[in-house]
MIDOSE-1310 file (N, C-alpha, C; in nm, 2 decimals, decimal comma, always signed):
residues 111
mkkv	+15,03/-1,77/+5,21/+15,15/-1,74/+5,21/+15,23/-1,82/+5,33; +15,34/-1,92/+5,27/+15,37/-1,93/+5,40/+15,51/-1,88/+5,39; +15,55/-1,88/+5,53/+15,65/-1,76/+5,56/+15,79/-1,89/+5,62; +15,90/-1,86/+5,57/+16,03/-1,95/+5,61/+16,15/-1,86/+5,66
liis	+16,16/-1,89/+5,74/+16,30/-1,83/+5,79/+16,42/-1,90/+5,81; +16,53/-1,84/+5,74/+16,65/-1,89/+5,74/+16,75/-1,82/+5,85; +16,76/-1,93/+5,95/+16,84/-1,88/+6,06/+16,99/-1,87/+6,00; +17,07/-1,78/+6,05/+17,21/-1,78/+5,98/+17,31/-1,67/+6,07
tmsi	+17,42/-1,68/+6,05/+17,50/-1,57/+6,11/+17,54/-1,46/+6,01; +17,42/-1,41/+5,96/+17,42/-1,32/+5,85/+17,57/-1,31/+5,76; +17,64/-1,37/+5,74/+17,76/-1,36/+5,68/+17,66/-1,31/+5,51; +17,80/-1,25/+5,43/+17,75/-1,20/+5,32/+17,70/-1,36/+5,21
asev	+17,78/-1,44/+5,26/+17,70/-1,57/+5,19/+17,59/-1,64/+5,23; +17,55/-1,61/+5,32/+17,40/-1,60/+5,38/+17,30/-1,51/+5,28; +17,33/-1,42/+5,26/+17,24/-1,29/+5,21/+17,27/-1,36/+5,05; +17,34/-1,38/+5,03/+17,34/-1,37/+4,88/+17,26/-1,53/+4,90
lanr	+17,29/-1,64/+4,95/+17,16/-1,74/+4,93/+17,05/-1,76/+4,95; +17,03/-1,66/+5,06/+16,85/-1,62/+5,07/+16,80/-1,52/+4,96; +16,85/-1,45/+4,91/+16,82/-1,37/+4,75/+16,81/-1,48/+4,64; +16,91/-1,57/+4,65/+16,89/-1,65/+4,54/+16,75/-1,75/+4,57
taqa	+16,75/-1,79/+4,67/+16,63/-1,90/+4,73/+16,51/-1,84/+4,66; +16,51/-1,67/+4,74/+16,41/-1,58/+4,74/+16,34/-1,60/+4,55; +16,46/-1,57/+4,49/+16,45/-1,56/+4,34/+16,42/-1,72/+4,25; +16,45/-1,81/+4,35/+16,42/-1,96/+4,28/+16,24/-1,97/+4,30
vkkr	+16,23/-1,96/+4,45/+16,05/-1,99/+4,48/+15,99/-1,87/+4,41; +16,00/-1,73/+4,34/+15,96/-1,68/+4,30/+15,93/-1,73/+4,17; +16,05/-1,78/+4,11/+16,05/-1,84/+3,95/+15,93/-1,96/+3,94; +15,90/-2,06/+4,05/+15,86/-2,17/+4,06/+15,67/-2,11/+4,13
nlpv	+15,71/-2,00/+4,13/+15,56/-1,96/+4,19/+15,47/-2,03/+4,33; +15,62/-2,06/+4,38/+15,56/-2,09/+4,51/+15,50/-1,97/+4,61; +15,39/-2,01/+4,68/+15,33/-1,90/+4,77/+15,44/-1,92/+4,93; +15,55/-1,89/+4,88/+15,64/-1,86/+4,98/+15,73/-1,73/+5,01
eitl	+15,74/-1,70/+5,12/+15,84/-1,56/+5,15/+15,93/-1,58/+5,25; +16,04/-1,54/+5,21/+16,17/-1,59/+5,28/+16,21/-1,46/+5,35; +16,27/-1,51/+5,46/+16,33/-1,38/+5,58/+16,44/-1,44/+5,63; +16,55/-1,35/+5,63/+16,67/-1,42/+5,67/+16,74/-1,34/+5,84
mpek	+16,76/-1,38/+5,90/+16,75/-1,38/+6,03/+16,87/-1,42/+6,11; +16,95/-1,31/+6,21/+17,05/-1,41/+6,29/+16,99/-1,50/+6,38; +17,05/-1,57/+6,46/+17,05/-1,68/+6,55/+16,93/-1,59/+6,70; +16,99/-1,48/+6,76/+16,94/-1,42/+6,87/+16,82/-1,38/+6,83
esme	+16,80/-1,30/+6,71/+16,68/-1,23/+6,70/+16,57/-1,32/+6,63; +16,57/-1,44/+6,58/+16,51/-1,51/+6,58/+16,42/-1,57/+6,66; +16,52/-1,68/+6,76/+16,44/-1,72/+6,90/+16,29/-1,63/+6,93; +16,28/-1,52/+6,91/+16,20/-1,47/+6,99/+16,10/-1,42/+6,86
llhk	+16,09/-1,48/+6,74/+16,01/-1,45/+6,61/+15,97/-1,60/+6,52; +16,03/-1,68/+6,63/+15,98/-1,83/+6,55/+15,80/-1,83/+6,55; +15,74/-1,78/+6,62/+15,57/-1,81/+6,59/+15,50/-1,73/+6,49; +15,62/-1,65/+6,41/+15,58/-1,59/+6,32/+15,60/-1,67/+6,18
fdil	+15,67/-1,75/+6,19/+15,73/-1,85/+6,05/+15,61/-1,97/+6,05; +15,62/-2,04/+5,93/+15,59/-2,17/+5,92/+15,70/-2,28/+5,89; +15,80/-2,23/+5,86/+15,93/-2,36/+5,82/+16,08/-2,29/+5,88; +16,14/-2,34/+5,94/+16,30/-2,30/+5,94/+16,35/-2,38/+5,88
llsp	+16,47/-2,31/+5,82/+16,57/-2,33/+5,80/+16,71/-2,28/+5,87; +16,81/-2,39/+5,89/+16,93/-2,31/+5,95/+17,06/-2,36/+5,88; +17,13/-2,26/+5,87/+17,26/-2,29/+5,79/+17,33/-2,38/+5,86; +17,44/-2,44/+5,79/+17,51/-2,56/+5,81/+17,55/-2,52/+5,96
hlrf	+17,62/-2,45/+6,00/+17,69/-2,41/+6,06/+17,63/-2,37/+6,22; +17,51/-2,38/+6,19/+17,40/-2,35/+6,32/+17,34/-2,47/+6,37; +17,41/-2,60/+6,30/+17,32/-2,72/+6,32/+17,33/-2,77/+6,45; +17,38/-2,70/+6,56/+17,36/-2,74/+6,68/+17,24/-2,70/+6,74
llgn	+17,16/-2,60/+6,68/+16,99/-2,60/+6,73/+16,92/-2,66/+6,72; +16,99/-2,81/+6,62/+16,90/-2,90/+6,65/+16,89/-2,98/+6,78; +16,99/-3,00/+6,88/+16,99/-3,02/+6,95/+16,91/-3,02/+7,06; +16,82/-2,86/+7,06/+16,75/-2,80/+7,18/+16,63/-2,77/+7,07
pdgl	+16,54/-2,92/+7,04/+16,42/-2,90/+6,96/+16,31/-2,83/+7,04; +16,28/-2,79/+7,15/+16,22/-2,77/+7,24/+16,24/-2,59/+7,20; +16,35/-2,52/+7,19/+16,39/-2,35/+7,15/+16,34/-2,37/+7,04; +16,32/-2,47/+6,94/+16,28/-2,43/+6,79/+16,12/-2,45/+6,78
gnlp	+16,08/-2,43/+6,91/+15,87/-2,46/+6,87/+15,88/-2,62/+6,78; +15,74/-2,58/+6,74/+15,71/-2,73/+6,66/+15,73/-2,68/+6,54; +15,80/-2,62/+6,48/+15,78/-2,58/+6,33/+15,86/-2,71/+6,24; +15,83/-2,74/+6,12/+15,93/-2,82/+6,02/+16,06/-2,74/+6,05
vevi	+16,19/-2,82/+6,07/+16,33/-2,76/+6,07/+16,40/-2,85/+5,99; +16,47/-2,77/+5,91/+16,60/-2,85/+5,82/+16,76/-2,77/+5,83; +16,88/-2,83/+5,79/+16,96/-2,76/+5,80/+16,96/-2,74/+5,66; +17,05/-2,68/+5,58/+17,04/-2,65/+5,45/+17,18/-2,69/+5,43
nsvd	+17,18/-2,81/+5,31/+17,30/-2,87/+5,33/+17,43/-2,81/+5,27; +17,54/-2,85/+5,35/+17,68/-2,80/+5,38/+17,72/-2,73/+5,18; +17,70/-2,86/+5,11/+17,73/-2,81/+4,97/+17,65/-2,67/+4,91; +17,53/-2,72/+4,90/+17,44/-2,63/+4,86/+17,47/-2,49/+4,93
fgnl	+17,48/-2,49/+5,03/+17,51/-2,37/+5,14/+17,66/-2,27/+5,05; +17,77/-2,35/+5,05/+17,88/-2,34/+5,02/+17,89/-2,29/+4,87; +17,79/-2,34/+4,77/+17,78/-2,29/+4,66/+17,70/-2,22/+4,62; +17,64/-2,15/+4,72/+17,52/-2,05/+4,72/+17,40/-2,10/+4,61
ngsa	+17,37/-2,22/+4,61/+17,24/-2,29/+4,51/+17,12/-2,27/+4,55; +17,08/-2,16/+4,52/+16,92/-2,15/+4,58/+16,83/-2,21/+4,52; +16,84/-2,27/+4,41/+16,75/-2,34/+4,34/+16,73/-2,49/+4,43; +16,85/-2,52/+4,48/+16,88/-2,66/+4,57/+16,77/-2,61/+4,73
vada	+16,78/-2,52/+4,79/+16,73/-2,43/+4,89/+16,57/-2,42/+4,86; +16,55/-2,40/+4,76/+16,43/-2,41/+4,70/+16,35/-2,54/+4,69; +16,40/-2,65/+4,63/+16,40/-2,77/+4,66/+16,35/-2,82/+4,76; +16,44/-2,79/+4,87/+16,45/-2,85/+5,02/+16,33/-2,82/+5,11
ienm	+16,28/-2,63/+5,03/+16,13/-2,58/+5,11/+16,04/-2,63/+4,99; +16,04/-2,65/+4,87/+15,94/-2,76/+4,86/+15,84/-2,89/+4,89; +15,97/-2,94/+4,93/+15,98/-3,10/+4,98/+15,89/-3,06/+5,14; +15,93/-2,99/+5,19/+15,91/-2,93/+5,34/+15,76/-2,87/+5,31
lget	+15,72/-2,79/+5,22/+15,58/-2,76/+5,21/+15,49/-2,90/+5,20; +15,54/-2,99/+5,11/+15,46/-3,10/+5,10/+15,46/-3,16/+5,21; +15,54/-3,18/+5,28/+15,53/-3,22/+5,40/+15,47/-3,18/+5,51; +15,48/-3,07/+5,53/+15,36/-2,99/+5,60/+15,22/-2,99/+5,55
ekrv	+15,19/-3,04/+5,43/+15,06/-2,98/+5,38/+15,00/-3,18/+5,43; +15,10/-3,27/+5,41/+15,04/-3,43/+5,47/+15,01/-3,39/+5,62; +15,12/-3,35/+5,68/+15,06/-3,33/+5,82/+14,97/-3,26/+5,88; +14,91/-3,15/+5,80/+14,80/-3,12/+5,82/+14,66/-3,19/+5,76
llaa	+14,67/-3,25/+5,66/+14,56/-3,38/+5,61/+14,56/-3,45/+5,72; +14,66/-3,56/+5,76/+14,69/-3,65/+5,87/+14,59/-3,57/+6,04; +14,67/-3,45/+6,05/+14,60/-3,42/+6,19/+14,42/-3,40/+6,20; +14,40/-3,36/+6,06/+14,25/-3,32/+6,00/+14,17/-3,46/+5,99
gga	+14,24/-3,57/+5,99/+14,18/-3,68/+5,98/+14,17/-3,73/+5,80; +14,24/-3,66/+5,74/+14,26/-3,69/+5,58/+14,34/-3,78/+5,53; +14,37/-3,79/+5,44/+14,44/-3,90/+5,33/+14,54/-3,91/+5,45
């Protein structure tokens, strides 16, 4: 099971989007657990997650990659965030899972 952390300012919109994303990954039978946390709390717990998603208004965190560890990170598309499109966010997670698996294979000397 891969653990995905959505870092947000904890608005109601963020909570709705996280719930819709969790429903979308469940429908697709993806082995993913979605967690939503505010920025300040999440920085100390990054080591517990496999993938990070940033809400669009926290894009500035990409400017400090050392603070985000070595995890795959993406900013949620602002249109998808505004439309509370959990399915599109699930698409992004699915793509990131594929990229993560490729990195693991390459690091192990595979494909």
